[in-house]
Phi, psi and omega in degrees: 000145179251145182222132178219127181251142173290138184274100179233136172275099193300312183294316182295315182295320182296333183273351182286134175257110186277133174284338179197182179297150180302140177088354180285116182251343182212131178214114178238097180291334184060042178265072181088359180208155178264002180291149178243141177212111359291161182158176181294153181291333182234158178213164180241128180257121177256114184087204183248148180238133171236169186236138180228171179290141180233172180306328180220081181106229182239169176223156179269122180270117182244099179230173179056040176085008181282147173198172185237144178236142180223157176284141181276331190303117177084354186237332183220110182244130182279355177286323179195146177165182177217135174248129180230135180201160170255139181225139174240096181292145174264024183218166176267146184297335183259024185278003176063029178237159179260144176218139179262131182255314182207140179201149166273180188270015174288129181298119183283347180272359178249112188295336182287342182270138178272103184255170180229116193213125173241120186207165175258129184272171178285349181257033172064035176235155172257129185232138176239125184227144171237018179191179188257019178235152183303328182293347179251026180225156173220144185216164176207157182283143172232029183299334182269001178292141178240147179301136177092353178270143177269138176224146175263130177240147174210143172227144178228150185210152173206126188294346177256354184243307183141207186224156176223155180227134181235141174231123181054041175082359182250136178298120182258348179170154177211154179217127181259123178191169176248149179212163179262111182285134174244119186276135177243155193290340186214166173224155182244135172254117181093017180199165174276196192298329182239010177081006181285336176237128185240182190267326187052055186206166173259146181236148177210149173050057179277126181230145173231132178247157180270013183216163179275108180290150178281163178303321180293327178288320176297319179299321179296316179297317181296331179272004179076019180269144177288146175275087181290143187271111179198158183198161167276120186258347181207140180217133173250122185232159177291161179294326183216154177225160181230147178298136179083000182243156180272151172215161186243140178241143174246126190232149169237141183235162179214129173251130180272354180207163178298134181265133187258356183210163180292149175226123178276156175268122178258124179257128179233152173233118183053041180069007177263123181296133176256318184196153174235117189231135176285130184280159172230127002291161183295151185299327183294344181265357183287139178273129182304135175081001181240121180302146182238128175276120181269153175297145181305142180248127177259128184236140174258124178287114182300140182279357181269351184289126184264090176226138179287164177300135179160190181260137181222160179274121174259122187234155177227129178227166173262120183294136176077006179252152176267159177239153184287345180223145179300336182256006181292159183125159182260137180211158177211146175277126179234153177268126178262124175277135185301135180292153177292137183259342184248143180287148179278130179291125181295137182243114178248155175209158182250121177241107183066241180247027182223141179273134177245148179227120183055040175083359181236157178305133182294322178267115181287147180270087175213155185303133175081001185283157179175210179209153176255135175213123182050043175083354180260138176260124179248122182280162178281076183214194184292344176267319184288320184295316176298326177295320177298322179295318179296320178295322177297315183293330180268357180083008184265004183297334180299331187262002174275138186253115177290135183201175176238130177290125180260314181202144177222140183229125173270126182262120181291152182298333180259013180283120180261010182292140178264357180213156182218145178259127177231149179284155172238172175228071186284151173242098188263019177298128182057031178075008183272142177246141180278141179289136177236157171244129169261120180253127180243125178250125178269141183280337182198182179300146179273124183272350180202161181286143171217156181255148177242128180233134177245128179216165179296135182291155176095018177069031181287167189284171185302324183293348179267357178292137178246355170209125182240118171059102167244130182260130172254122188253148176291145179203143180287345181273352181286131180258169178300140179059038174290146182241142173225149184234152184223130182276135173209165184238090184289141174242015177222166185284349179211155178232152175252126179255116182251143175242131184226134178291137180251342181227137182284149175241158178298316178231125179301142178289142176287148175091221188292152180290333174222147184285063182263129180259330190199146178229145176213144176242130184227136176266123180287136186273317186234030173277132000259352192298314183281356183234023176301131185271100185270124177250133174278115189271156176298156181289332183287151184293330181276112186235163179274155178233145170249112190251153176244131179237103176296138179299327178224134187296330181295342180294338180291341176266321193270348189266004189227046167091009181210153179283341177073029184278323179243175190297317181296319179295318180296317179297323178299311181295316181294322178298319179290327174299314181293323174298318179301318180295316179293327179298318180280321184122005174292141175236008180214138178242117173260137182210150178279123181268004175210163183227199180279179176060037170060043182225153175247181177241025180212162182270161170080010180260184181285343178252150176292150179281124181289341182250179176255025176207165186255118183301314181297317182295329182280312193271325188296314180296334179278330184288329183299304180290338179283346181073028180253129174283147177241132176234102177285138182243143173261125178295174179301149185292345177297339177293342186238035187289347181264011176297145182298339180290341180257056183274338181277134177303329179287357176291348187242157183288138179240142179269183185289347177263007178080015180259148177288144178275125178244143175278183185298335179272002180086010179275143175287144181263113178300149183275117184293348178277347185279144182291324180292331176290316176301315181298319181291320178298316179295325179295319178297313181296326177296322175298316178301316180297316182294320184284341180251009183301133177089356180261110179292347180282350179268102185271341182203158171243134188236160173224148182265129175240110189237128179294346179259342184232349171116202199061019171199184173284122193257150172231126192243014174214180187275355183255309185284132174258164188292350177290346179262017183236145176099044185239040174288161181299323181291323178295314180294322179295317179296323178296316181296321179293318184287326186259339186077008179267124178271118179269118181301144180214060178297318179267346181071022181254149177295334179298318178297317179297319181299310184291327177295316179295317181295327182276359175239094186307320181292316179295324180296316179293323176295323178296314178293322177299319179300313180295315181294324179295320178291324177293320176300317179297319180296312183293322180289330173294321175297318177300314181299323178296311183297314183291325179293329178285326179204105183299343181279353182259167173224166176270128175256121175257105185269106189254151169229083186219154354272158176231132001283167182286335178290108190276338183062230182265009185261146168282166180294324177298319178297319178298318178299318179294328175300323179285348180102007183245118174245106185300338181293334180289343186254001189301327183255008183280137173259159176076015181211139173232145177254121177261128182244150176280136185296122175206100186249031183279336184250156182276353190255029183294123179285166179275120181263003187289142170256186177296344179265004185094196179214173181226153180232137178246134183237133180281117184293329185297338183258007179287149181282179178272159176063205184292345179296343178296338180279350185303311180293333177292318177292322179296323178296320179296317183292315186277322192238347183047057184289142176276347172217132172253125182246128175257118177272118190224153173280352176067005184252358188202026189251009184289344179290350182266359191297322186292339172273314184295328183297313178293319178298319182299317180296317181291318183291315182289337178279349182282120181303140182278076180221161174295146181282159174236144181296142176282127186261010176263206181249145180232135172228134000279154174270102183207159179294135180102348176252122184222140176229129181217152174271134169234093184058241182265016181240144178252118179267126177247118185242123172248099181262021176266172181266017180234149170297147185211130170274123182251124178255126186241121177253119183281141179284320181255139177290155176252149179299154173299154184072007172290137176247142173240118185250129172280108187288344177285326183249341184082007183263155176279134178268123182298140174262118180262108184264127172255193181296320183225009182230163176225125188235145173241142176238122183237122177268112184254152173272169172303141179049070189231147171238128174237130176252115181258112181268125181265114180253099182280153180284152172232162178268121177289132183308126176083359185266317179080006176234165184271136174233149181275152174286127177073194179224159182293136182259156168099221194291000000 
């Protein structure tokens, strides 16, 4: 055991009477005076100062160029410190103007000078800088600020650690780096270094500390709480700890003054928060100046923390309390054992008439326990246990979810209620919520769309909602009593389930507002650890991926039981998101790293961060140990049409009538043929590469190409096609130079050029070839950038083409060429994949595959109920053989599909990523929808019909004795039925089913002389 005590002179410290919190060097309340105490004896007032009401007392109003100057010596040190203040701007955050809030007198226009500057930019962001390069700045959006509102701001800095920025007590951004501090004689409040730019704001309670305050201390100051002096002075910790395991700490604490409020103990490892625990005895009972022995604290080391094996500092502090020394606090060096990176294959066994898991009964003996399978709840009784045995025997036990029934409601046929109250069983320890499943059973087909909303019962506010809007859509494939389930994380003892009509009908249906027969709420027992979906992957390095694409990136924080406001909450939500993905079988997360309105979701880029946290900084370290790939995507360039690089009117697409093309949001669509557009696209991708450098979990960098929003030639309505777009004078001039074709321009209008080109078939094809060649050049330049930064990555081009869907007289290839994309130009390209949206309505779908394969994206909102949701996934395999299938989801309502997706995920990911070969044996039955193909050493059996089907497969060539055939969806061995001259396999498939049969032939072990099988049997 290791023990380290903070060095405090107990008697001396206890006798000190503090005039303020330790480290406070400057305090200007601005309560009728500009004097500071502590602070310099004199100050300089530039302009006039008046006083107004502030959150706590008064504030100094500095307008019309007014600002205040103070001496830095002894009060403001650039080596380390914290600035805290209240500000009331007299402007709106989105007014496109600059304002200076705080600065030292170092000239900010001279890059060689080390300046200190807090200011509001013209792009609605607040920025804190200690240098003249982006890496020494941190920023956050203030677009929602309104004139006359008070906000608390704080910045902290340390020349050996980095800088942090806080807004209203919440950490808004941080950047870790070292810098050389250069001290200047004075600082300005309400102005830049020489007063040429001012704040136009009121200030109150300005404080400067000689140390970098922690986030909990800044939050206390913002809430008006005193920084009471107390600390953990001694800690006994184990020599080593392991990820996912508990360990115990023994602590002693000391308060230098009477404590007036509770203080939790925060445990950190390498500055990463592990747990926040209220101590016993409570802090308010501690006697000043006398050490207190605390009850032992047990902490679980989260398994998501990405730290290599080695020694790290384990520390304990009191949240919201000040310490008498910047280095005070208890810490110990502990050895961290590297976390396990691979999921454990579940081991089930049958003992008598009961299923066992890891040596214990699979069904726990507790009230209400049982399991869910395909929407049905089976209790731990004489009916449920035999069902569990059947699932074990068929290999489907992996997809059954152990749970406890919390509440069930039978809905009467004449019940017209649109909402129902059901109980929950939340576990709110440390703010964590337990995952629950809401199961909804429909009595008959849905005749119209309706929405389902789950919220905390009792009319609580929006922030208490734990599931917002799940849409149930009408479909001809829905059968009577179809069931769907939805994952949510309750933080209250009861939930209200509301049903709302989404589509109008000519005549309202009599009776219930939605055809709901029954509702049930179940608490999952071993999600996600006991239900990790383990797929046995092919031996070859090129493997398939099942990807998840949230419709909006903020959903990755808000959909899994936490608001995501601070780092611990965000990590909690992200960890559950990654667990959810492993639970289903997803191995890749695609997400948009920037959004609309000229904003990004990360720090240090050319655009302001729309959030108060960095998406890359949050998700990448968690994805590595979870084994999840991350693919950041850039949205269409129309989202960034107001960038200064697009200052030329010809930077944007023009139609044949000379009008600019606007997307549905009113944004101009940049012209992909323009050099400044190419330069800007490469700059964005370069930022993505730089921010993800060194993370092996980033397998690709992506960009969105949308026929409705751009990064190609766009068409934004149902009439106009993209062939009528891209007729600026510069585009036509470049075409004439490149082709040698003179386009007549008697009237000088694009309409004349369009009709001339259309009436000349040869010139028209040359025009389309010209556009497609430039698009090919643009995409390959993006590919070259991504691959040059990291050869293990590729460029993903995420397309939504063609638009509009109404094809008229055009083939799909022609429509794609109108947008500027000719898939034939990419067929031999390496380092790039084209992802297409699933649309199999026409027979003329071109081949989008490159030398790296291709990808398909499917919209989750349009999937059918039950096993029919797998139909488009199977169709994608048959038509396109995608190496990655991506499901685009709102993330708020798709957990009901897991029992189908889990088996599909195992089969799909086990399928080698190679082109298929026709099966040369016999198949029974021979019918449409039954397909068998070879993929290297695996046989894919696809049943895309709506009926269960036994498929009999007769192999043309015999297999050696001791050959094993493993069903990768279930993990079971498929019996080989040998006849005199034939070898047969029998596979029982479900409706809309994929089975991957891996053939493991025997090999001779060197020196053995007998046959051994490759690998070992997987599964039950």
